Residue frames relative to the residue before (quaternion, step in Angstrom):
aa qw qx qy qz dx dy dz
M 1.0000 0.0000 0.0000 0.0000 0.00 0.00 0.00
T 0.1168 -0.8185 0.5544 0.0953 3.59 -0.51 0.97
S 0.3319 -0.7467 0.5408 0.1995 3.57 -0.94 0.77
R 0.2159 -0.7616 0.5967 0.1313 3.56 -0.95 0.78
I 0.2107 -0.7348 0.6357 0.1071 3.45 -1.01 0.96
R 0.2850 -0.7439 0.5752 0.1855 3.57 -0.81 1.06
D 0.4906 -0.6048 0.5585 0.2856 3.48 -1.30 0.59
P 0.2985 -0.7897 0.5003 0.1923 3.73 -0.52 0.95
R 0.4729 0.6912 -0.4500 0.3100 3.65 1.24 -0.34
P 0.6826 0.4562 -0.3687 0.4360 3.73 0.62 -0.69
A 0.6363 0.5225 -0.3563 0.4418 3.60 0.96 -0.66
V 0.6267 0.4888 -0.3272 0.5111 3.59 0.97 -0.96
A 0.6676 0.4800 -0.3668 0.4351 3.67 0.51 -0.83
S 0.6678 0.5017 -0.3194 0.4475 3.64 0.87 -0.81
A 0.6368 0.4978 -0.3427 0.4787 3.54 1.05 -0.74
W 0.6191 0.5169 -0.3563 0.4719 3.68 0.89 -0.73
A 0.6633 0.5273 -0.3279 0.4177 3.55 0.86 -0.91
V 0.6493 0.4912 -0.3029 0.4953 3.59 0.97 -0.99
F 0.6365 0.5249 -0.3460 0.4468 3.69 0.93 -0.76
L 0.6955 0.4589 -0.2848 0.4739 3.61 0.78 -1.02
L 0.6062 0.4987 -0.3826 0.4873 3.75 0.96 -0.61
T 0.6868 0.5037 -0.3071 0.4246 3.59 0.74 -0.89
L 0.6567 0.4907 -0.3011 0.4872 3.53 1.13 -0.74
A 0.5944 0.5501 -0.3475 0.4726 3.54 1.03 -0.68
G 0.6505 0.5600 -0.2829 0.4281 3.56 0.96 -0.98
C 0.6857 0.4866 -0.2376 0.4864 3.47 1.15 -0.88
S 0.6431 0.5515 -0.3390 0.4091 3.62 1.03 -0.44
S 0.4096 -0.6951 0.5164 0.2872 3.66 -0.91 0.51
V 0.1675 -0.7874 0.5840 0.1047 3.60 -0.48 1.04
G 0.7669 0.3138 -0.2264 0.5120 3.57 0.94 -0.65
P 0.7771 -0.2547 0.2139 0.5343 3.63 -1.19 -0.53
S 0.5495 -0.5978 0.4725 0.3426 3.63 -1.17 0.56
K 0.4913 -0.6421 0.5051 0.3021 3.41 -1.19 0.58
G 0.2263 0.7662 -0.5806 0.1570 3.58 -1.15 0.40
A 0.7482 -0.3350 0.2365 0.5216 3.53 -1.16 -0.32
P 0.5744 -0.6052 0.4238 0.3523 3.47 -1.15 0.76
V 0.2727 -0.7552 0.5729 0.1649 3.59 -1.09 0.69
Y 0.1518 -0.7702 0.6129 0.0898 3.54 -1.18 0.55
P 0.6437 -0.5868 0.3494 0.3451 3.54 -1.06 0.92
V 0.0161 0.7643 -0.6445 0.0171 3.56 -1.07 0.95
E 0.0954 0.7671 -0.6245 0.1118 3.50 -0.88 1.05
G 0.1349 0.7931 -0.5904 0.0649 3.53 -1.27 0.18
V 0.4162 -0.6734 0.5444 0.2773 3.52 -1.28 -0.36
V 0.2087 -0.7474 0.6188 0.1221 3.60 -1.03 0.97
K 0.0088 0.7819 -0.6233 0.0074 3.49 -1.02 1.07
L 0.2174 -0.7118 0.6471 0.1656 3.48 -1.26 0.53
K 0.8347 -0.1027 0.0103 0.5409 3.62 -0.65 1.21
G 0.7543 -0.4258 0.1953 0.4599 3.54 0.93 0.96
Q 0.6236 0.5073 -0.3049 0.5107 3.61 1.34 -0.10
P 0.4790 -0.6638 0.4849 0.3080 3.62 -1.01 0.85
V 0.3144 -0.7533 0.5608 0.1386 3.45 -1.16 0.85
A 0.1568 -0.8054 0.5638 0.0936 3.58 -0.40 1.10
G 0.8479 0.2268 -0.1777 0.4451 3.57 -1.18 0.68
A 0.4414 0.6739 -0.4798 0.3476 3.60 1.15 0.60
D 0.3424 -0.7194 0.5713 0.1970 3.48 -1.23 0.69
I 0.1085 -0.8107 0.5752 0.0081 3.46 -0.83 1.07
V 0.0424 -0.8146 0.5779 -0.0252 3.60 -0.79 0.96
F 0.1823 -0.7092 0.6790 0.0525 3.54 -0.95 1.17
S 0.0887 -0.7657 0.6341 -0.0604 3.38 -0.90 1.40
V 0.4518 -0.6728 0.5129 0.2830 3.54 -0.78 1.16
K 0.5655 -0.6618 0.3659 0.3291 3.64 -0.79 0.85
D 0.6650 0.4775 -0.2955 0.4924 3.53 1.23 -0.41
G 0.4713 -0.7228 0.3812 0.3319 3.49 1.46 0.05
S 0.4208 0.7533 -0.4263 0.2715 3.59 1.32 0.27
S 0.7905 -0.0314 0.0504 0.6096 3.69 1.20 -0.57
S 0.1693 -0.7745 0.6004 0.1050 3.42 -1.34 0.17
S 0.1397 -0.7321 0.6471 0.1604 3.60 -1.41 0.11
F 0.1169 -0.8167 0.5640 0.0358 3.53 -1.17 0.55
G 0.0771 -0.7835 0.6162 0.0230 3.40 -1.41 0.36
R 0.2054 -0.7535 0.6009 0.1702 3.58 -1.22 0.01
T 0.4598 -0.6982 0.4877 0.2517 3.53 -0.94 1.01
D 0.4005 -0.6573 0.5984 0.2226 3.50 -1.34 0.68
A 0.7828 -0.3394 0.2677 0.4477 3.55 -1.47 -0.15
S 0.7225 0.3890 -0.2605 0.5087 3.75 1.07 -0.45
G 0.5644 -0.6214 0.3645 0.4030 3.54 1.26 0.20
H 0.4733 0.6852 -0.4353 0.3419 3.62 1.22 0.22
Y 0.0265 -0.8038 0.5934 0.0318 3.65 -1.05 0.71
Q 0.1402 -0.7299 0.6593 0.1135 3.52 -1.37 0.28
L 0.4458 -0.7382 0.4614 0.2083 3.55 -0.87 1.04
T 0.1063 -0.7825 0.6056 0.0979 3.59 -1.08 0.60
T 0.0822 -0.7942 0.5966 0.0805 3.57 -0.96 0.76
R 0.8390 0.0862 -0.0622 0.5336 3.56 0.85 -0.93
K 0.7606 -0.0079 -0.0364 0.6482 3.46 1.23 -0.54
S 0.7617 -0.4315 0.2125 0.4340 3.60 -1.27 0.69
N 0.8948 -0.0234 -0.0058 0.4457 3.53 -1.00 1.01
D 0.3960 0.7479 -0.4651 0.2596 3.57 1.13 0.49
G 0.5645 -0.6436 0.3287 0.3989 3.72 1.35 -0.08
A 0.4689 -0.6458 0.5183 0.3073 3.59 -1.06 -0.68
P 0.6186 -0.5846 0.3962 0.3444 3.44 -1.34 0.45
P 0.5271 -0.6239 0.3865 0.4284 3.69 -0.68 0.34
G 0.3696 0.7208 -0.5153 0.2798 3.50 -1.05 0.68
D 0.5516 -0.5703 0.5155 0.3237 3.53 -1.43 -0.12
Y 0.0837 -0.8410 0.5323 -0.0486 3.53 -0.82 1.25
L 0.3104 -0.6587 0.6364 0.2546 3.49 -1.27 0.43
V 0.1848 -0.8187 0.5378 0.0796 3.61 -0.85 0.79
A 0.1321 -0.7522 0.6448 0.0315 3.53 -1.05 0.89
I 0.0292 -0.7939 0.6073 0.0009 3.55 -1.00 0.88
S 0.0611 0.8244 -0.5577 0.0751 3.63 -0.54 1.03
K 0.0241 0.7715 -0.6358 -0.0040 3.53 -1.24 0.53
V 0.1574 -0.7970 0.5789 0.0695 3.50 -0.82 0.91
E 0.3393 -0.7373 0.5541 0.1853 3.58 -0.75 1.15
E 0.4441 -0.6855 0.4990 0.2896 3.57 -0.92 0.69
A 0.5608 -0.6316 0.4191 0.3330 3.52 -1.09 0.58
S 0.6086 -0.5792 0.3931 0.3736 3.49 -0.99 0.62
Q 0.4881 -0.6909 0.4623 0.2657 3.54 -0.97 1.03
A 0.5722 0.6315 -0.3565 0.3830 3.47 1.18 -0.82
A 0.6407 0.5365 -0.3430 0.4290 3.67 1.00 -0.92
G 0.7738 0.3302 -0.1943 0.5044 3.70 1.02 -0.61
K 0.1828 0.8151 -0.5152 0.1917 3.50 1.18 0.77
F 0.4248 -0.6903 0.5474 0.2084 3.44 -0.95 1.05
I 0.1458 -0.7649 0.6167 0.1152 3.75 -0.96 0.89
P 0.3692 -0.7109 0.5590 0.2143 3.58 -0.71 1.06
Q 0.6347 -0.5411 0.4172 0.3609 3.59 -1.36 0.36
E 0.6479 0.5542 -0.3195 0.4136 3.46 1.12 -0.62
D 0.5292 0.6515 -0.3690 0.3993 3.54 1.35 -0.52
K 0.4876 -0.6767 0.4696 0.2894 3.55 -1.02 0.84
N 0.6590 0.4913 -0.3019 0.4829 3.65 1.37 -0.23
Y 0.4278 0.6953 -0.4762 0.3267 3.54 1.33 0.04
N 0.0837 -0.7628 0.6411 -0.0063 3.53 -1.11 1.03
P 0.3080 -0.7683 0.5232 0.2027 3.64 -0.38 1.10
Y 0.6634 0.5473 -0.2617 0.4380 3.61 1.21 -0.59
A 0.5321 0.6836 -0.3730 0.3323 3.50 1.41 -0.28
G 0.5776 -0.5749 0.3870 0.4315 3.52 1.33 -0.31
K 0.5283 -0.6591 0.4432 0.3002 3.52 -1.11 0.79
A 0.5889 0.5948 -0.3813 0.3925 3.62 1.06 -0.50
G 0.4245 -0.7036 0.4885 0.2935 3.54 1.12 -0.53
P 0.6973 -0.4325 0.2895 0.4929 3.55 -1.15 -0.04
T 0.4943 -0.6525 0.4842 0.3090 3.60 -1.14 0.55
Q 0.3661 -0.7380 0.5205 0.2245 3.48 -0.97 0.80
P 0.5192 -0.6261 0.4567 0.3604 3.61 -0.99 0.56
P 0.5341 -0.6309 0.4123 0.3830 3.63 -0.96 0.60
P 0.6117 -0.5694 0.3777 0.3986 3.57 -1.11 0.62
K 0.3500 -0.7206 0.5568 0.2193 3.62 -1.21 0.55
P 0.5105 -0.6236 0.4578 0.3754 3.58 -1.05 0.35
G 0.4176 -0.7306 0.4791 0.2496 3.60 -0.77 0.89
I 0.7506 0.1063 -0.1307 0.6390 3.61 1.25 -0.25
P 0.7088 -0.4647 0.2775 0.4525 3.68 -1.21 0.46
A 0.5573 -0.6861 0.3816 0.2702 3.45 -0.96 1.10
Q 0.4969 0.6668 -0.3989 0.3865 3.69 1.28 -0.37
Y 0.7112 0.4827 -0.2852 0.4241 3.48 1.04 -0.79
G 0.5242 0.6667 -0.3539 0.3942 3.53 1.32 -0.26
D 0.7162 0.3104 -0.2107 0.5885 3.67 1.18 -0.38
A 0.4548 -0.6817 0.5018 0.2769 3.52 -1.00 1.00
K 0.6393 0.5481 -0.3509 0.4096 3.65 1.05 -0.42
T 0.7456 0.3389 -0.1693 0.5482 3.63 1.25 -0.53
S 0.5350 0.6760 -0.4124 0.2944 3.52 1.08 -0.34
G 0.2897 -0.7613 0.5211 0.2549 3.57 1.08 -0.85
L 0.5279 0.6238 -0.3815 0.4320 3.51 1.39 0.15
T 0.0739 0.7705 -0.6326 0.0279 3.67 -1.04 0.84
A 0.0734 -0.7864 0.6105 0.0586 3.50 -1.24 0.32
R 0.2510 -0.7358 0.6103 0.1525 3.52 -1.27 0.52
V 0.1741 -0.7709 0.6065 0.0867 3.60 -0.67 1.00
N 0.1479 -0.7939 0.5861 0.0662 3.61 -0.70 1.13
T 0.6216 -0.5414 0.4323 0.3656 3.56 -1.44 0.24
E 0.6012 0.4531 -0.3962 0.5256 3.59 0.64 1.07
K 0.6596 -0.4086 0.4023 0.4860 3.65 -1.38 -0.32
N 0.1902 -0.8122 0.5510 0.0237 3.44 -0.90 1.11
T 0.0277 -0.7610 0.6465 0.0467 3.67 -0.87 0.88
I 0.0123 0.7858 -0.6101 0.1001 3.52 -0.58 1.28
D 0.0546 -0.7991 0.5988 -0.0011 3.48 -0.43 1.24
F 0.1624 -0.7782 0.5992 0.0946 3.61 -1.39 0.59
D 0.0928 -0.7751 0.6233 0.0459 3.57 -0.79 0.94
L 0.1140 -0.8435 0.5214 0.0602 3.54 -0.22 1.18
K 0.3757 -0.7400 0.5109 0.2240 3.65 -1.01 0.81
């Protein structure tokens, strides 16, 4: 009688393959599951004029989640929760809108060595730039002080804001 010894490597490799496939099946490849979302869009205006490049955040009143968007050149925004422009779950929200104006480029103007105003002792960083200014009143940038609220319903939602 001859005894056969089986090579354990194929069994170990198979076990690892099953483990990795199981692990891959448990991971979320796509957007995470959660409450259904509904399209939310609108226009942000300041004193009747569209605000371009503003960030808008809808925060659930209990602080459990939020959705966000950014206005285009006409002040139009669409909210994103899990994937681009998918909307927000239904509910009541506190809203924050902020925009930062970029500092003037003139303040950070580069002075070449040939210029009579060039000063090699001024430092390599050059002139300091002024801090950016808010493009809209700062109160709107915090959901607690903005006074802005919204309700998202189980349908397509259009929610406009005209800031004073």
